[in-house]
C-alpha positions in Angstrom: 73.6 45.9 -90.2 75.9 45.8 -87.2 76.3 48.9 -85.1 79.6 50.8 -85.6 82.1 50.8 -82.7 85.5 52.3 -82.7 88.4 50.6 -80.8 91.6 52.5 -80.0 94.3 50.3 -78.6 98.0 50.2 -78.0 100.6 49.8 -75.3 100.7 51.9 -72.1 102.2 55.3 -72.6 101.5 55.4 -76.3 99.0 58.3 -76.1 95.9 56.4 -77.2 93.7 58.1 -74.6 94.5 61.5 -75.9 93.7 60.4 -79.5 90.4 58.8 -78.3 89.5 62.1 -76.7 90.1 64.0 -80.0 88.0 61.5 -81.9 85.2 61.8 -79.3 85.1 65.6 -79.8 85.2 65.4 -83.6 82.7 62.5 -84.1 80.3 63.0 -81.2 81.6 60.1 -79.3 81.4 58.7 -75.8 84.4 56.8 -74.4 84.4 53.4 -72.7 87.8 52.8 -71.0 88.7 49.1 -71.3 91.3 48.8 -68.6 91.5 46.2 -65.9 93.0 48.8 -63.4 91.1 52.0 -63.9 87.9 50.2 -62.9 89.0 50.6 -59.3 88.1 53.6 -57.2 90.9 55.5 -55.5 93.5 54.0 -57.9 94.0 57.2 -59.9 97.6 58.3 -60.2 99.1 54.8 -60.5 96.7 53.9 -63.3 97.2 57.1 -65.3 93.6 58.0 -64.8 92.5 61.5 -65.8 91.0 63.0 -62.6 90.4 66.5 -63.9 87.0 68.2 -64.4 84.9 65.3 -63.2 81.1 65.4 -62.9 80.0 62.0 -61.8 76.7 60.2 -62.2 77.2 58.1 -59.1 76.0 54.6 -58.4 78.0 51.8 -56.7 76.2 49.1 -58.7 78.2 48.5 -61.9 75.0 47.5 -63.7 73.8 51.1 -63.4 75.1 53.3 -66.2 77.6 55.3 -64.3 79.8 57.8 -66.1 82.3 60.5 -65.4 82.4 63.6 -67.5 85.9 65.0 -68.3 86.2 68.1 -70.4 82.6 67.7 -71.6 83.2 64.1 -72.8 81.4 61.2 -71.1 83.7 58.4 -69.9 82.6 55.0 -68.8 84.5 52.1 -67.2 86.1 54.2 -64.5 85.7 53.8 -60.7 83.3 50.9 -61.0 84.2 49.0 -57.8 86.3 49.4 -54.7 89.8 47.9 -54.7 88.6 44.9 -52.6 85.6 44.1 -54.7 85.3 41.6 -57.5 85.9 42.6 -61.1 86.9 40.4 -64.1 86.6 40.2 -67.8 83.2 38.5 -67.8 81.7 41.1 -65.5 83.2 43.9 -67.4 81.9 42.5 -70.8 78.4 42.4 -69.4 78.7 46.0 -68.2 80.4 47.1 -71.5 77.7 45.7 -73.7 75.0 47.6 -71.9 77.0 50.8 -72.0 77.6 50.4 -75.8 73.9 49.8 -76.4 73.0 53.0 -74.5 75.5 55.1 -76.4 74.2 53.8 -79.7 70.6 54.5 -78.7 71.6 58.1 -78.0 72.9 58.3 -81.6 76.5 58.7 -80.4 79.7 56.8 -81.4 81.0 54.3 -78.9 84.8 54.7 -78.6 86.5 51.9 -76.7 90.0 52.8 -75.6 92.4 50.7 -73.5 95.4 48.4 -73.3 93.7 45.4 -71.7 93.7 43.3 -74.9 91.8 40.3 -73.6 88.9 42.4 -72.3 88.8 44.4 -75.6 88.7 41.1 -77.6 86.0 39.7 -75.4 83.8 42.7 -76.0 84.4 43.3 -79.7 84.7 39.7 -80.9 82.2 38.3 -78.4 84.7 35.9 -76.9 83.9 33.9 -73.7 86.4 32.5 -71.2 85.9 29.0 -69.9 83.8 28.7 -66.8 86.3 26.9 -64.7 85.6 27.1 -60.9 88.4 27.5 -58.4 90.3 24.3 -57.4 91.4 25.1 -53.9 93.7 22.0 -53.6 95.4 22.8 -56.9 95.8 26.5 -56.0 97.3 25.6 -52.7 99.8 23.4 -54.5 100.7 26.1 -57.0 100.9 28.8 -54.3 103.9 27.0 -52.9 105.9 27.5 -56.1 107.8 30.6 -57.1 106.7 32.9 -59.9 109.6 31.6 -62.0 108.6 28.0 -61.4 105.0 28.7 -62.3 106.0 30.5 -65.5 108.3 27.7 -66.6 105.5 25.2 -66.0 103.0 27.3 -67.9 105.4 27.9 -70.7 105.6 24.1 -71.3 101.8 23.8 -71.4 101.0 27.0 -73.3 104.0 28.5 -75.1 101.7 31.0 -77.0 100.1 32.2 -73.8 103.5 32.5 -72.2 104.4 35.2 -74.7 101.7 37.6 -73.4 101.3 36.7 -69.7 102.8 38.7 -66.9 105.4 36.3 -65.6 105.7 38.3 -62.3 101.9 38.2 -61.6 101.5 35.1 -59.5 97.7 35.1 -59.3 97.4 35.3 -63.1 99.9 32.5 -63.6 98.0 30.3 -61.1 94.7 31.0 -62.8 96.1 30.2 -66.3 97.6 27.0 -65.1 94.3 26.1 -63.3 92.4 26.6 -66.6 94.9 24.5 -68.5 94.9 21.6 -66.0 91.1 21.6 -65.5 90.2 21.8 -69.2 93.1 19.9 -70.8 93.6 22.8 -73.2 96.0 25.7 -73.5 94.6 28.9 -72.0 95.5 30.8 -75.1 93.1 28.6 -77.2 90.2 30.3 -75.5 91.3 33.7 -76.7 90.7 32.9 -80.4 87.6 33.1 -82.6 84.4 34.9 -81.8 81.8 36.0 -84.3 81.8 39.7 -83.4 78.8 41.8 -82.5 79.8 45.1 -84.1 81.2 46.8 -87.2 84.4 47.7 -85.6 87.2 49.9 -86.8 90.4 49.0 -85.0 92.9 51.8 -84.5 96.4 51.2 -83.0 98.7 53.8 -81.5 102.3 52.8 -81.0 105.9 54.0 -81.2 109.3 52.3 -81.6 110.3 50.7 -78.4 113.1 53.2 -77.7 110.7 56.1 -78.0 108.0 54.3 -75.9 110.5 53.5 -73.1 111.3 57.2 -72.8 107.6 58.0 -72.7 107.0 55.4 -70.0 109.9 56.6 -67.8 108.6 60.2 -68.0 105.1 59.0 -67.3 106.2 57.2 -64.1 108.2 60.2 -63.0 105.0 62.3 -63.5 103.1 59.8 -61.3 105.6 60.2 -58.5 105.4 64.0 -58.8 101.6 63.8 -58.6 101.7 61.9 -55.3 101.8 58.2 -56.1 103.4 57.4 -52.8 100.6 59.0 -50.8 98.0 57.3 -52.9 99.4 53.9 -52.2 99.8 54.7 -48.5 96.1 55.6 -48.3 95.0 52.5 -50.2 97.3 50.3 -48.1 95.7 51.6 -44.9 92.2 51.0 -46.2 92.6 47.7 -48.0 96.1 46.3 -47.4 98.4 45.1 -50.1 97.0 41.6 -50.4 93.9 42.4 -52.5 94.2 41.6 -56.1 93.9 45.2 -57.3 97.1 46.1 -55.4 99.1 43.6 -57.4 99.1 46.0 -60.3 102.3 47.8 -61.5 103.3 50.6 -59.2 101.1 49.6 -56.3 103.0 46.3 -55.8 106.4 48.1 -55.9 105.4 50.9 -53.6 103.8 48.4 -51.2 107.2 46.6 -51.0 108.8 49.9 -50.2 106.3 50.7 -47.5 106.9 47.2 -46.0 110.6 48.0 -45.8 111.7 45.5 -48.5 113.2 48.0 -51.0 114.1 51.7 -51.1 111.7 54.2 -52.8 114.3 54.7 -55.6 114.4 50.9 -56.2 110.6 50.8 -56.2 110.4 53.4 -58.9 113.1 51.7 -60.9 111.3 48.4 -60.8 108.0 50.1 -61.7 109.6 51.5 -64.8 111.0 48.2 -65.7 107.7 46.3 -65.2 105.8 48.9 -67.2 108.3 48.6 -70.1 107.9 44.8 -70.0 104.1 45.1 -69.9 104.2 47.4 -72.9 106.2 44.8 -74.9 103.5 42.2 -74.0 100.8 44.5 -75.1 102.6 45.0 -78.4 102.8 41.3 -78.9 99.1 40.9 -78.1 97.9 43.6 -80.5 100.2 42.8 -83.3 98.4 39.5 -83.7 95.2 41.4 -84.8 95.6 42.1 -88.5 92.6 44.4 -88.5 94.3 47.1 -86.6 95.3 50.3 -88.5 98.4 51.7 -86.8 99.2 55.4 -86.8 100.2 58.3 -84.5 99.1 60.9 -87.0 95.8 62.5 -85.7 94.9 64.0 -89.1 95.4 60.6 -90.8 93.4 58.8 -88.1 90.5 61.3 -88.3 90.3 60.9 -92.1 90.2 57.1 -91.7 87.4 57.3 -89.1 85.5 59.8 -91.2 85.6 57.5 -94.3 84.6 54.6 -92.2 81.6 56.4 -90.8 80.5 57.6 -94.2 80.5 54.1 -95.6 77.1 53.2 -94.2 
């Protein structure tokens, strides 16, 4: 019998983290955050990370079972590496599988929550990305092209992947093209299949786009009020804006402001726009998964989870 694992997914700003917390309280769960940005230390405000009430079991090695305790609930997957250190889906999958095993051994329910769909699928469905080493000559060639040129090239090779990739993330576009050219296959083909290691109940939290856009705009305004500008200034002084982690939404725009390229108001406007665009790509990704039960009703979700847990 496969171990039970709960996955709570949805676009940014949907409120999935709050629902995961309620479920953890009710069903004796521990939360694993599956997010490609909250893994970085010091990147708190711009990633929407809850920093309140932390008690941290510290270790800088991600293979040690580090957690943060927030309001008496254990959270994993946060603050694993510094912004200039390596982190990717394969490393996170290795870490996540160990964490899930530990949670199960303690007799608790693993609750995976996040919007990084690829990482979530890699863990739950046991997917593996191709082991394609860097081609420095190809990367140099692609680096000379604009983001729009890279996207158009990628779209011709992999139209399915083009629907979900961030067309403004140059590094991600280059990597996707690198995989396509080195393997002779569309990058999106590697995102399918997988036998699955767990008995997983997929829950999705979503809103109509017009509602979600208002939630996202309010969320960005809250980040500004909490001190996003100072957070990015501090990170820029420590690591610069060239490290991969600083290419994330919010950090990239504020870096451009600090470099004198755009006004602060323009940076926030672009941050809201990119976040809304990212939410649409997340929707597209998750809607392909027909196993997801979509709801924003906490009582309905709790009943569904309770029935699933009772069906041993």
